[in-house]
C-alpha positions as CSV (number, residue, x, y, z in Angstrom):
1,M,-72.7,110.5,-47.6
2,S,-70.6,112.2,-45.0
3,T,-71.4,115.7,-43.7
4,P,-68.7,118.4,-43.7
5,T,-68.4,118.0,-39.9
6,Q,-67.8,114.3,-40.2
7,N,-65.2,114.9,-42.9
8,A,-63.4,117.5,-40.8
9,S,-63.5,115.2,-37.8
10,R,-61.9,112.4,-39.8
11,L,-59.3,114.8,-41.2
12,S,-58.5,115.9,-37.6
13,F,-58.2,112.3,-36.4
14,N,-56.0,111.4,-39.4
15,R,-53.7,114.3,-38.8
16,S,-53.2,113.5,-35.0
17,G,-53.1,109.8,-35.6
18,G,-50.7,110.3,-38.4
19,A,-48.5,112.5,-36.3
20,R,-48.4,110.0,-33.5
21,L,-47.6,107.2,-35.9
22,M,-44.9,109.3,-37.6
23,G,-43.4,110.0,-34.1
24,V,-43.3,106.3,-33.2
25,A,-41.9,105.4,-36.7
26,L,-39.1,108.0,-36.3
27,L,-38.2,106.7,-32.9
28,V,-38.2,103.1,-34.1
29,A,-36.2,104.0,-37.2
30,A,-33.6,106.1,-35.3
31,L,-33.1,103.7,-32.4
32,G,-33.4,100.6,-34.6
33,S,-30.8,101.6,-37.1
34,V,-28.3,102.3,-34.4
35,T,-29.0,99.3,-32.3
36,L,-29.1,96.8,-35.1
37,A,-25.8,98.0,-36.5
38,A,-24.3,97.7,-33.0
39,W,-25.7,94.2,-32.5
40,A,-24.1,93.0,-35.7
41,Q,-20.6,94.0,-34.5
42,P,-18.6,90.8,-33.7
43,H,-17.2,92.1,-30.5
44,G,-20.0,94.3,-29.4
45,G,-18.6,97.4,-31.0
46,H,-16.7,100.3,-29.5
47,G,-16.1,98.6,-26.2
48,M,-19.6,99.2,-24.9
49,R,-22.2,96.6,-24.1
50,G,-23.5,95.9,-27.6
51,G,-22.1,99.0,-29.2
52,P,-23.2,102.6,-29.8
53,G,-26.8,103.2,-28.9
54,M,-27.2,99.9,-27.1
55,G,-26.5,101.6,-23.8
56,M,-29.4,103.9,-24.4
57,M,-31.8,101.1,-25.0
58,F,-30.5,98.6,-22.5
59,G,-29.1,100.3,-19.6
60,G,-26.2,102.2,-18.2
61,R,-25.5,105.9,-18.4
62,G,-27.0,106.2,-21.9
63,L,-30.4,105.1,-20.7
64,E,-30.1,107.3,-17.6
65,R,-29.2,110.3,-19.8
66,M,-32.1,109.6,-22.2
67,L,-34.6,109.3,-19.2
68,D,-33.1,112.5,-17.7
69,S,-33.4,114.4,-21.0
70,V,-37.2,113.7,-21.2
71,N,-37.8,114.3,-17.5
72,A,-39.1,110.7,-17.0
73,T,-41.0,110.0,-13.8
74,T,-39.9,107.5,-11.2
75,E,-42.6,105.1,-12.4
76,Q,-41.6,105.5,-16.1
77,R,-37.9,104.9,-15.1
78,S,-38.7,101.7,-13.3
79,Q,-40.9,100.4,-16.1
80,I,-38.4,101.2,-18.8
81,K,-35.5,99.7,-16.8
82,A,-37.5,96.5,-16.4
83,I,-38.2,96.4,-20.2
84,A,-34.5,97.1,-20.9
85,E,-33.3,94.3,-18.5
86,R,-35.6,91.7,-20.2
87,A,-34.4,92.9,-23.7
88,M,-30.8,92.7,-22.6
89,T,-31.2,89.2,-21.4
90,D,-32.8,88.2,-24.8
91,M,-30.3,90.0,-26.9
92,K,-27.3,88.5,-25.0
93,A,-28.6,85.0,-25.9
94,Q,-29.0,86.1,-29.5
95,R,-25.5,87.6,-29.6
96,E,-24.0,84.4,-28.3
97,S,-25.9,82.4,-31.0
98,G,-24.7,84.8,-33.7
99,K,-21.1,84.5,-32.4
100,A,-21.3,80.7,-32.7
101,T,-22.6,81.0,-36.3
102,R,-19.9,83.5,-37.3
103,E,-17.2,81.1,-35.8
104,Q,-18.7,78.3,-37.9
105,M,-18.5,80.5,-41.0
106,A,-14.8,81.3,-40.2
107,Q,-14.0,77.6,-39.8
108,L,-15.8,76.8,-43.0
109,F,-13.5,79.2,-44.9
110,T,-10.4,77.6,-43.5
111,Q,-11.2,74.2,-45.2
112,P,-9.2,73.2,-48.3
113,T,-12.4,73.3,-50.3
114,V,-15.2,75.6,-49.2
115,D,-18.6,73.9,-49.3
116,A,-20.9,76.5,-51.0
117,N,-24.1,74.8,-49.7
118,A,-22.8,75.0,-46.1
119,A,-21.8,78.6,-46.6
120,E,-25.3,79.5,-47.9
121,A,-26.9,77.6,-45.0
122,L,-24.8,79.6,-42.5
123,R,-25.6,82.8,-44.3
124,T,-29.3,82.0,-44.1
125,Q,-28.9,81.3,-40.4
126,L,-27.1,84.6,-39.8
127,M,-29.9,86.4,-41.6
128,Q,-32.5,84.7,-39.5
129,Q,-30.6,85.7,-36.4
130,H,-30.5,89.3,-37.5
131,D,-34.2,89.2,-38.2
132,Q,-34.9,87.8,-34.8
133,A,-32.8,90.6,-33.2
134,S,-34.6,93.2,-35.3
135,R,-38.0,91.9,-34.1
136,R,-36.8,92.0,-30.5
137,M,-35.6,95.5,-30.9
138,V,-38.9,96.7,-32.3
139,Q,-40.7,94.9,-29.5
140,T,-38.6,96.7,-27.0
141,M,-39.1,100.0,-28.6
142,L,-42.9,99.5,-28.7
143,E,-42.9,98.5,-25.0
144,V,-40.9,101.7,-24.2
145,S,-43.2,103.8,-26.4
146,R,-46.2,102.7,-24.3
147,V,-44.5,104.0,-21.2
148,L,-43.4,107.4,-22.6
149,T,-45.7,110.3,-23.7
150,P,-45.8,111.4,-27.3
151,E,-43.9,114.5,-26.4
152,Q,-41.1,112.4,-24.7
153,R,-40.9,110.2,-27.8
154,Q,-40.6,113.3,-30.0
155,Q,-37.8,114.6,-27.8
156,I,-35.9,111.3,-28.1
157,A,-36.4,111.2,-31.9
158,K,-35.1,114.8,-32.2
159,R,-32.1,114.0,-30.0
160,M,-31.3,110.9,-32.1
161,Q,-31.6,112.9,-35.3
162,E,-29.2,115.6,-33.9
163,R,-26.8,112.9,-32.8
164,R,-26.9,111.2,-36.2
165,S,-26.3,114.5,-38.0
166,M,-23.3,115.2,-35.7
167,M,-21.9,111.7,-36.4
168,E,-22.4,112.2,-40.2
169,R,-20.6,115.6,-40.0
170,R,-17.7,114.1,-38.1
171,M,-17.4,111.2,-40.6
172,S,-17.4,113.6,-43.6
173,E,-14.7,115.7,-41.9
174,R,-12.5,112.6,-41.6
175,R,-13.0,111.4,-45.2
176,P,-10.6,112.8,-47.7
177,D,-13.3,113.4,-50.3
178,G,-15.6,115.1,-47.8
179,Q,-18.4,112.7,-48.6
180,T,-20.5,111.0,-46.0
181,A,-20.6,107.2,-45.8
182,P,-23.3,105.5,-47.9
183,R,-26.3,104.4,-45.9
């Protein structure tokens, strides 16, 4: 049997551990949803390297602004930039592979008779490529999370949520029915 002190200790650990896990999960969800959507864009999306959100994860002004917003130290900046460079290299190769598969899919649909089995094989290949990209994004975010403090990660998650809310507001203002786009 546990004593009341042991129970209280476990509860305290669960709360702090749960809060930390929730913070990481929010960061992964916020950054992952933006970056995966951008990766899927055939031309990199919105004229930026990889699309919206990719600059924040992989370099450029977005990454600099993110690091500035959390007052990252010089050491944190160099570690995160190295992580971002490795991820950018990996994701570039994955994007090229996805581009080739999408081109094969387009060629398939120009044939007089479309081979359903070939289309399914290409669809499966695209899904595997997206899964591989998703795994790489999570790996990158976990590496970055080890460099940042819990407070810094919470600041980033809050900023991403604010940005998402702003984008949803803008989208609903532009839609004639005032509805936001389905998720």
